[in-house]
C-alpha positions in Angstrom: 128.7 -41.5 1.0 131.8 -44.4 0.2 132.0 -44.0 4.2 129.2 -43.0 5.7 130.0 -41.0 9.1 129.1 -42.2 12.3 126.6 -40.1 14.3 126.3 -40.1 18.0 122.6 -39.8 19.4 122.3 -39.4 22.8 119.5 -41.4 24.5 116.6 -41.4 27.6 117.7 -43.7 30.5 114.0 -44.8 32.0 113.8 -46.8 35.1 111.2 -49.3 33.5 110.3 -49.8 30.0 108.7 -53.0 29.0 109.3 -55.3 26.0 107.5 -59.2 25.9 107.7 -60.3 29.3 110.7 -57.8 30.2 110.0 -54.7 32.8 113.2 -53.1 33.2 115.6 -49.8 33.2 116.4 -49.1 30.1 118.5 -46.5 27.8 116.3 -45.9 24.8 115.8 -43.5 21.8 112.8 -43.3 20.0 113.2 -44.9 16.3 112.7 -41.6 14.2 116.3 -40.4 15.4 118.4 -42.7 14.1 116.0 -43.4 11.3 116.4 -39.8 9.7 120.1 -39.9 10.4 120.2 -43.2 8.1 118.0 -41.1 5.7 120.4 -38.4 5.4 123.4 -40.6 4.9 124.8 -41.4 8.3 125.6 -44.3 10.2 124.0 -44.4 14.1 124.6 -45.3 17.5 123.4 -44.4 20.8 125.4 -43.1 23.7 123.5 -44.2 26.8 124.4 -42.2 30.2 127.8 -42.7 31.2 130.8 -41.3 33.4 131.2 -37.7 31.9 134.8 -38.0 31.6 134.5 -40.8 29.2 132.8 -37.9 26.9 135.9 -36.7 25.3 137.2 -40.5 24.4 133.6 -41.1 23.1 133.4 -38.1 21.0 136.9 -38.3 19.7 135.3 -41.7 17.5 132.4 -40.3 16.5 132.1 -38.5 13.2 129.1 -36.2 14.9 127.1 -35.9 17.8 123.3 -35.3 17.7 122.0 -34.4 21.6 118.4 -35.7 21.8 115.5 -34.4 23.1 113.3 -35.3 26.3 113.0 -34.1 29.8 113.0 -30.3 31.1 117.0 -30.0 32.0 117.2 -29.3 35.9 117.1 -25.8 36.6 120.1 -25.8 39.1 121.8 -25.9 36.2 121.0 -22.8 34.6 120.9 -21.2 38.4 117.1 -20.8 38.8 114.8 -21.8 40.7 112.3 -24.9 39.4 109.2 -23.7 38.6 106.5 -26.1 39.4 105.5 -26.6 36.1 109.0 -27.9 34.9 109.3 -31.7 35.3 111.4 -34.0 36.6 114.9 -33.9 36.6 117.4 -36.3 34.5 120.6 -35.9 36.0 122.2 -38.3 34.7 121.1 -37.6 31.2 122.2 -33.4 32.5 125.9 -34.3 33.6 126.3 -36.6 30.3 124.9 -34.3 27.9 126.4 -31.8 28.9 129.5 -33.6 29.2 129.0 -34.7 25.3 128.2 -31.1 24.7 131.8 -29.6 25.6 133.1 -32.7 24.4 132.4 -31.7 20.8 132.9 -28.4 21.5 136.6 -28.7 21.9 137.5 -31.3 19.3 135.2 -29.1 17.3 133.0 -32.5 16.2 129.7 -31.2 14.6 127.2 -30.8 16.7 123.5 -31.1 16.5 120.8 -30.3 19.7 117.2 -31.6 18.8 114.8 -29.5 21.4 115.8 -30.3 25.1 119.4 -30.8 22.8 119.6 -27.2 21.8 118.5 -26.1 25.5 121.2 -27.8 26.9 123.4 -26.6 24.6 122.5 -22.8 25.5 122.7 -23.8 29.1 126.3 -25.2 28.6 127.8 -21.8 27.5 126.1 -20.0 29.9 122.5 -19.2 28.8 119.2 -19.6 30.8 115.6 -21.3 29.8 111.8 -19.7 29.9 111.0 -22.5 32.3 106.8 -22.9 30.7 105.5 -21.3 27.6 102.4 -21.5 26.2 101.2 -22.3 22.4 104.0 -24.6 21.7 101.9 -28.0 22.6 98.9 -29.0 21.0 98.0 -31.8 23.5 100.0 -34.0 25.4 101.7 -36.8 24.1 100.6 -35.2 20.6 103.2 -33.4 17.9 102.0 -29.9 16.2 103.6 -28.1 13.5 104.1 -24.2 13.5 106.1 -22.4 11.1 109.7 -20.9 11.9 111.1 -18.1 10.2 115.1 -18.1 9.3 117.2 -15.4 10.5 119.0 -14.3 7.2 122.9 -14.9 7.0 122.8 -17.2 9.2 124.0 -21.3 9.0 120.6 -22.2 9.4 119.2 -20.1 6.7 122.0 -21.3 5.0 120.4 -25.1 4.9 116.6 -24.1 5.4 116.2 -21.0 2.9 112.6 -20.7 3.5 110.3 -19.9 6.3 108.8 -24.2 7.4 106.3 -25.7 8.8 108.1 -27.9 11.9 106.8 -30.7 14.3 106.6 -29.3 17.5 106.6 -30.6 21.3 108.2 -27.7 23.6 106.9 -25.7 26.8 110.0 -24.4 27.7 112.6 -22.0 25.6 115.9 -20.2 25.3 115.8 -17.4 26.8 119.2 -15.2 27.6 121.6 -16.8 24.5 124.9 -18.7 25.9 128.0 -17.1 25.0 128.9 -17.4 21.6 125.4 -18.1 20.6 123.0 -16.3 17.9 119.4 -17.2 17.6 118.9 -18.7 13.8 115.3 -18.8 13.5 112.1 -17.4 15.4 108.5 -18.6 15.8 106.0 -16.0 14.6 105.5 -15.3 18.7 109.2 -14.4 18.6 110.3 -17.7 20.8 114.0 -18.9 19.6 113.5 -21.7 17.3 117.0 -22.8 16.6 120.8 -21.3 17.8 124.1 -21.8 16.5 127.8 -20.7 16.8 128.4 -18.4 13.7 132.3 -17.6 14.9 133.4 -20.5 16.3 135.4 -23.6 14.8 133.4 -26.6 13.6 130.0 -26.6 13.4 127.4 -26.7 15.3 123.5 -25.9 15.6 120.5 -26.7 17.6 117.1 -26.8 17.0 114.1 -26.2 18.9 111.7 -28.6 16.9 111.6 -32.6 16.5 112.9 -32.9 12.9 112.8 -37.2 13.4 109.2 -37.1 13.4 108.9 -35.0 10.1 109.6 -36.0 6.5 112.6 -32.8 6.1 116.0 -34.0 6.7 117.6 -31.0 5.3 118.7 -30.2 9.0 120.3 -33.6 9.6 121.8 -34.2 5.8 123.7 -30.6 7.0 125.3 -32.3 10.0 126.3 -36.0 8.7 127.5 -33.6 5.3 129.6 -31.4 7.9 130.6 -34.2 10.0 131.8 -36.1 6.4 133.8 -33.4 5.8 135.7 -33.1 8.8 136.1 -36.7 8.8 138.3 -36.8 5.4 139.9 -33.6 6.1 143.8 -34.3 6.3 143.7 -32.5 10.1 141.6 -34.4 11.5 143.5 -37.4 10.8 146.2 -36.0 13.3 144.2 -35.1 15.7 143.8 -36.6 19.4 141.6 -36.1 22.4 142.8 -34.2 24.9 
């Protein structure tokens, strides 16, 4: 691509991160995310938590949005009591990323949710989550792998048509699908591994695994290509964020 699409990736917000002699609050992102965007043909920018009312203006400057993996979504966001096995809330991220999802959907900006990002997309559209499942984490801090089967005829199947082994690390999953979403891939045990908006405008996909931890760039490349197509479409030049 002559002009690489600008892809925003949401970040962690950590109370204490250490580098050199410093230990400070930090907005950070595992390097696998920007590297995957770059390998797929995009330009990566970080989107640290901000005031939710700034999400629309932020998204208006981007060609695509990635909601990264991270902590469990706070159960209050989908009307559930907190399971003892659910991790501590990341309220600033929940608020900001839900606003980013809404802004991307409203503006028809291509959107990819990764792991937590897929779960947050589901919650943003009124869905719920299973707060704990077994078999999808090999060991604490260890990325595992398992096969994922695409649903024929879906957006995801058009990107990855075959059963694929994917890098995985999660203990929560989609339960009730959000409004308009459809499951587009499953694990062998039936866990929903990808969701998409088949009838909505724009390109919207969520994957439960971590493509930034593997070598397969197809999912990210599909986002970057959708972002590039939107950026060069005649109507995109006249769009104004509402």
